[in-house]
N, C-alpha and C positions, 0 to 999 in steps of 0.2 A: 711386229711385236708391240705389245701394250706398253704404256708408260711404266718405267721401272723406278721412278723417283718416289713412289708412294712408300716403299719399304725402306726404312732407315737402317743404319749400320747395326743398331742393337737388335733389329728383327732377324738378322742373319745368324744369330747365335741361339740355336734351339735344338730340340730333339730332331733326329733325322726324319721321324714320321710326322712332323708338323704339329705335334701336340705341345702347346705352350702352357697348359694348365699348371704343371708343376712349378714352372718359373713364376707364374702369376701368383701362386700361393706364397712363394718365398717373398716376392715383392710386397704383397699385402702384409705379411708378418713384419717386414722391415719398416713399412710405412706406419704400422701400429706402434712400433717402438719409437719411430720418429715423432709421432703425435704425442706420445707420453713425455718424451724429452721436451717437446715444444711447450706442452702445458706446464711442465716444471719450470722451464725458463721464464715463461710469462708470469707465473706466480711469484718468482723470486727476483724479477727485474722491474725497474721503474724509476721515476724521478725521486721517490722517497727511499730511505734506507730501511724501511720496514722489513723485518725478517720473517718470511713465510715459514722458514725452517723452525724458528723459535715458537711461532704460533702453533704449528703442527705438533712439535715436541711437547709443549705445555698441554695441548689438548689430549694427546695420547697418554701422557704420564699422570695428568691430573694434579701436577705440582703447582703450588702457588708461585707466581712470577716474583722475581726480586724487585722489580720496579713496576708497580701496578699501573701507573700512568702510561709508561712506555708500552706495556703489554696491551692496554686498552687501545692505544693509538695503532699498534700493529694489527690488532684484531679488526679494527675498523677498516684499515687500508686493505687487508687481505680478504676479509669476508665480504665487505660491502662495496669494494672498488675493483680489486683485481679478479676475484673469483667470478662475479657476474660478467666481467669483461672477457675473461677466458672462455667461459661457457658460451657466451654469445658469439665469440670468434669461432669456436668449434662449429656451432650450429650454422652460422652464416657461410663460413668457408666451405663446409660440406654441402650446404644447400646450393650455392652458386656453382660449385664444381660438378655436382651430380646433375643439376639442371642443364648445364652446358653439354654434358655427355648425352643426356636424353634428347636435347634439341638437335644435336648433331646426328644422332641415330634416326630421329624422326624425319629430318630433312635430307638425310643421307648426304650430308655435306660437312666436312671437318671444320669449315669456317663459320658454321652457324653458332649462335650464342643466344642466351635468353632474351637479350634486347630486341631480337628480330621480331618477336611477336608483340612488341609494344608494352609488355608488362612494366618495364622500368619507366617508360615514358608516362604511363598512366599513374604509377606510384609517385613519380616526381611531380606531376601536375597536382595530385591530391595534397601532397606535402607542402608544395609552394603556395597553394591556395590557402592553407591554414596559416602559414607563416605571414602572408601578406594581408589576408582578409580576416584573420582571426580576431582582430580587435574591432572590426566594423561589421560587414555583412554576415560573417560567420561567427559572430560573437556568441550566439546561443550554443553553437556546437562546441566552441572552445570552453565556455563556462560549464557546460554539461559534462564534458568528457575529461576536462582538466589535462593532466599530463599524457593521457592516452589519445588526445585529439590528433596529434601529428602522426603517430604510427598507424592509427586506425584510418585516417584520411588517405595515407599512402597505400595501405593495404586494399581499401575499397576502390581506390583509383585504378590500381592494377587489375583488380577483379572485374571492374566495369569494362575496361578495355578488352580483356580476354573474352568476356561474354559477348561483347559487340562483334569481335573478330569471329568468334565461333558462329554467330548468327549469319554473318556475311558469307562465310566460307562453306556453309552447310546447305545443300540442296537435295531434297528427296532422300534425306538420311545419309548422304555421302558428304564427307568433309574433304575439300580440296586443300592439300597442304600448300600448293603453289598460290592459290587465291589467298589463303591465310597469310602467307609471307608478304605478298604484295600489299594486302590490306593493312598488315601490321606496320609496314614501312610508312604507308600513307598516314595512318592514325598516329604513329610516332611523330611524324613531322608536324601534324596538326597540334598534337599535345605540346610539343616543344615551342610552337608558335604562341600558344596560349601562355606557356611559362614565360616566354619573352615579354608578353604584354604585362603579366603580373610583376615581373622584375622591373619593368619600366615605371610602374606606378608605386613601387616600394620606396620606403624612406631609408635613411642611412642605416638605422639599426636593423631593419629587416633585410637590407642588402648584405649586411655582415652575416646574419643568420643563414641566409640563402647560400652565401659563398661557402661557409663551413659545412652545411648540410650536403651540398652537391659534391663537395670533395670526397665525402665518405669517411667515416670513422667509427670506431667502437667506443669512443669516449663517453657516449651517453648511456652506456650499459647500466641497468639497474635490475634488481630482482623483480620489481613489478613489470618492467618491459619484457623480461624473459618469460614471466608468467603469461603475458599477453600473446606473444608471437611464438614462444617455444613450442607449445602443443601443435600449432599449425605447421611449423617447419618439421617437427619430428614425424607427424602424420604423413606429410608429403614425402619425406625421406624414406619412411617405411613402405610407402606405396611403390616408389620407383624401382627397387630391385625386382619386384614382381613383373615388371615390364621387360626384363632383360632378354628372355628368350624371344619375345615378340619383336624386340628391336633388332636382334640378330637376324631373324627372318626378314625383317623389313629392309635390310641391307640388299636383299636380292630384288626388291621392288614390291610395291603393294599387291600386285596381282599374284606374284609367286608366294608372298607371305600368306595370302588368303588360301592358296592351293595347299600350303603346308599345314593348314588348320588354324591359323591365327585369326581371331576376330578383329580385323584391321580397324574398323570404325571405333570399336570400343577401346582398342589400344591407343588410337590417336586422341580420343576424348580424354581418357585417363591421363595420358602423358601431358596434354595441354593443361588440364586442371591442376595436376600435381606441380608442374613447373610454375604455373601462375601463382599458386599458393606459396610455394617455397621462395620464389624471387620477390613476390609482392611483400611478404612478411619480412624478408631480409632487408629490402630497400627501405621499408617503413621505419626501421630502427637504426640503420647504419648509413643511409644515403646511398649514392651510386658508387659501388665498388666494382670495377671492371677487372679485366685481365684473367681472373681465376676461371671464369666459366668457359673461356675459349681456349686457354693455353693448357690447363691441367689435363683435360681428356686427351689432347693431342700428344702431350709428352708421354702419357701412360700408354697410348697405343704403340708408340715407338718401343716401349719396354716390354709390354706383356701382350700386345696384339689387341684387336678390336672386339673380342668376345665380351659382351656387356655383363655376363655373369660375374666376371672379375673386374671389368673396367669400372662399373658403378661403385662398388665398395672401395676400390683403390682410389677413385676420384674423390670420394668423401674424405678419406684419410689424408690424401695429399693436399686437397683444398683447405681443410682445416689447419693443417700444419703450416702451409704457406701464409695463410692469413694471420695466424698467431705469431709467426716469426716476423712478418712485416709490421704487425702491431707492436711487438716488443722493440723493434728498431725505432719505430716512430715515437715510442714513449721515452727512449733513452738517448737518442743521438743528439738532441738539442735540449736535453733536460735543463731546467724544469718545464720548458715549453714542450709542445708536441707537434710532430708532423702529422698530416692526414694520411690515410691509407694509401699505399703505393699504387700507381697505375689506376687512379680513379677514372671513372667513366666520364668522358667528355660530353657525351650526349646519349641519352637512352635510345635515340633513334637509330644511333649508328646501326573402345570397348575394352575390363582388365585384359592384360596380355594373355599369355597362355592360360593363366589361372588354373582351371581344372582341365585344360586341354590335354594334359599328359595322362589324364585318367582314361579309363577304357571308354571307347565309343559306345553308343547305344547298343544294347545287347540283342535286341530283336528287330530284324528288318524283314519286311515281306520279301520272300525269296522269288523274284522273277529275274534271273540272272541275265541282264542285258542292259545296254544303253538305248533308250528309246526316246525319240523326240518327235513331236507331232505339231505340225502347222507353226513352225518356228519363224518368227520375223524379228528383225532387229533394226531399229532406226537410231542414227547418231546425228545430232545437230539438225533434226528435222528431216533428214534424208534417209530413206529406207535402203539399207545395205544388203540385207538378206530378207527374202520374201517367201513365206509359206512353204518351208522345207520340211519334209519328213525324213527321218534318219534313224537307222537301226544298226547297232554294232553288237555282236554277240561274243561271249567268251569263247576262246579257242580260235578266234579269227583275227586276221590283220585287215583292218578296214582303212582304205586310203581315200583322202579327199584331194582331188586335183582340179586344176582350172587355171586360166590365165591370171596375170596380176590384176588385182582389183576386183576379182569375181566374188569375194566375200568368204574365202576359205578360212582365214584367221578369225573373222567375225563369227562365223558359225562355230568354230572350235571354242571361242571364248564364251559363247552362249551355252554350249554343251557342258562347259566346266563351271558355269555360274559366275564368270568374271564380268559379263555384260548383262544388262537387263534385256529381257525378251518378252514377246507375247507367244502364247502357246504353252506346251508342257514338255518338260524333260524329266525322265525318270532314270534312276540309277539303281539297278537291281530291284526294280519294282517300287522304289520310293521316290516321291517328288523331290527333285533337287532343291527347289526353293524352300522346302521345309526342313532340309538337313542343316545341322550345325556344322561350322567349319571343320571341327575335329572329326566328325563322322565322315564328311567328304574326303578329308585327308587320309583317313584309314582305308578308303576304297579306291582312290585314284591319285595319280601323280601327274603333274603337268610340266612339260618342257617348253618354255617360251622360245620365240625366235632368237632373242638375244637378251643378255643380262649384263648390266654394267655395275661395277662396284666402286665405292669411293674410299674404302678402308682396306688395310693390308691383311686380308685373310689368307691363310695358307690353304692349299688344296684340300687337305684333310678337314680343316674347319668348315670349308664350303660343303663338302660331302656330308658331314655330320649334321648340318642344318636340315637335311632331309627328314630327320626324325625329331624335330622340335615337338611335333605332335604326331600321333599315329603310331603304327607298329610295323616293324620290319617283317615279322612272321617267323623269325629264326628262334632257336632256343636261347635262353638268357646267356649262357656261357659263350655263345658264338658271336654275340653282339659286338664285343670289343674290337675284333679284327674285321668286321664287316665293311668299314670304309675302304680298307686296303683291298678287299675282295672285289668291291664295286669298281675301284680304280683299275684293277687288273682286268676286269671284264671289258673295259673300254680301252685297253692297251695303254694304260698310264701307270703301270707298275713302277714304283720308285719315285713317283711324283708327289707323294703325300706332303713332304716337307717344303715344297717349293711355293712361292707366292703366286697367287692367281693372276695378278696383274702382269707378271713376267712371262706368262705363257702366250703362245700364238693364238690366233682366233680359233683355229680348229681344235687346239688342245683345250681352250676354255670351254668350247661347246661340248667336248667329251667329259670334262669335269662336271658340267651341269647335268649331263645324262647320268653320270655316276651318282650324283645326288638324287636324281629322280628314281633310279633303280634302288637306292638305299631306302627310299621311302616305302616302296612296295616290293621288297625283295622277294617275298613269297607271292607268286601269282594268285594263289588261293589261300584265304585266311578263314579258318573255322567254317569251311564249306562254302564260303562266298567268294566269287571271282573278283579280282581287282583289275584295274585298267591303267594303261599308259596313254596319255594324250601328248603327242609329239608334234610340235610346230616346226616344220622344215628341219628335221634332226640331222640331215647330212649336207646342208647347204654350204658349209665351210670346210668340208672334209675331202681328202684325196680318195682315190679309188679304193685303196686297201681299207681305209677306215670307213668308207661308205658301206662296204660289204660287211665289215665287222658289226657296225651298228644295226644294219638291217637284219643280220642273223640274230643279234640279241633280241630285237623286237619280235621276230618270228618265233624264236625259242620261248619267249615269254607267253606268246599266244598258245603255242603247242602244249605248254605246261598248265593250261587252264585259264590263263588271264586273257584280257582283251586289249587290243592295240588300235588306237585311232591316230593316224599320222597324216599330216599335210606334206605332199611331195610334189616336186616339179619334174623330176626325172621319170618320164613315162616308162622307160625300160626297167628301171628298178621297181617301179610300181607293178608292172606286169610280172616281174620275177617273184615278188614277195607277197603281194596283196591277194587276199581271198575275195574281197569285194572292193569296188571302186565307186565313189560318188563324184560325179563331174559337175562342177558349178560353173555357171555362165551368167554374168550380169545379175548376180544375187539370187539366181534361181537354180533349181536342180535340173540339169540338162539330161542326165542319164545316171543309172545306177544298176549295178550287177557285177558279174564276174569279169575279169580282164578280157576273156575271150568274147563275151557278149558286148562289152562296152567299147573297147578300142577298135575302131574301124576308120576307114578313110573319110567317110562322110562326117562323122562326129569330130574328128581332128580338124577338118577344114572349117566346120561351122563354129566350133568353140574357140579354137586357137587362131583362126583366120590364117591358116597356113596349109598349103597343099603338101601333104606327106603321104607316103605309102606305108601301110601297115603290113608287115610280113608275119609269118608264123613259123616257129621252129617245129618241124615235123615230129621230132623225138619227144617233145614235151607239150606239144599243142599250145605253145606260149607265144603270144604276139610280141612283136618288137617294132620299133620305129627308128628309121634311119634318117637323120636330118639331111643327109646327102641327096635324098630323094626329092627334096624341094628345089634343088639346083636346076 
């Protein structure tokens, strides 16, 4: 059984069908009310006895105040001190919380936070440089920018680090998240070392400024500062919800997200730039405020689940509320002095998403209904894994790829689906695969990987519904709502919709993923065009009963006009269900044809290095292999 600790107690209270969207909407409504109350509390509390209520009442009624001097003081405190502070708190709290949720989705790790990619470290270095060197080496910058020198230096410091990271982690148009993480940690350490040098040469006044800035606070909020960083944060926050569907798909892995029609590279680039802008602008005016970016998304996942369509707006509301409440406490608990923001960061080192992908795919495709690959070769790390293979799979047929471990089966399948770069040509229904957009490919084919690991507590129904992030099931609109349950019933998981994916056995998880794949291409033929299933060892974790169920599903898909390409190890199942077999050996095609033509004693011994006798069932002319014959 998989680890069950992911799902918290709150996760267990939900609709029986696993749909938590209704509860998520209620939570978002409650968080909206909480934010409104937090704003009201922040406007009416502080070291001064200024009355925000009196200011608002005078403004609404237009009545002349009884005490003009008192009214002027109240207006100054409310309009010029508290209001910009509250607005800045809302922007920064929302920016940090949403950035944390996006980073956790991008890295597929609930412990990730914006500091991982070095944005905070770069921002800190820029700010500290202005504080320490602003009167000497950087005097022209300080004089030219005035009050904007510190926030702009912090912002551009974060932007510079992000640009450097992206350049390091991107090769041949592909951005490695793992490389970016490691480089981010290294650059963060370097930036903090440089900060240490600047702190060492700072004088007493500068050390005091550095101490207060690094603790983090909203005390420096002014309308000009909001005018400087506000548009940047608002634009970043407006961009991030567009990523929600892509981040949901990314939970299944980058390869699977690509097969679902997500432009993964564009998603990663947009997410990184948006997070860098939001966090860099926030750190620029408030210093290093931690805790919010890592804790808020995690708390909300326990309450409403990991669906980013609801998680991102909920994170914005809760992050803003928490920061305002913390700031209100900081302003009042030791009045007239002020505490710095709670849980300040000790060290910063510690393509669009779906966009138009839910629109219809390209309407016209040259209709040559088959999968055809010519002279396919794949090299990984300088070593050729697959060499000069020709492959054809037709609709209405079940095509099986077999071979010993390490023969290149999965590599070939990944080339056929566009997951790996290759030389040669691959066409899908007559169209060059390399020229197809992700959404077009997702409409025509679905891919089941060998295994899928998840870091977040999705329910079974939520996993299945990820199949249609992009693409079309092919059923009538009114039938779509219950399609996840129908897909689960097909794989013998009726009643499992409300259970947590991590709580299932390995075989049950494999069948959930197959239900997701079926949901993506439920109709084997869409608008006259055949669609295809690519299955990588679909029965490897299953008992005999469910092996037969899954193989019957695949054969039925082919009989109804679709095409199936599956990697199999069981030669007897292959002989029972496959219309054609492609045998790989040491990265090359050893044989291809019908089971009767391909499976024979000589090929089994040559390819699998095992002496086995191949028999034939007289009634069906079906070959079979008995392992006992090797004894």
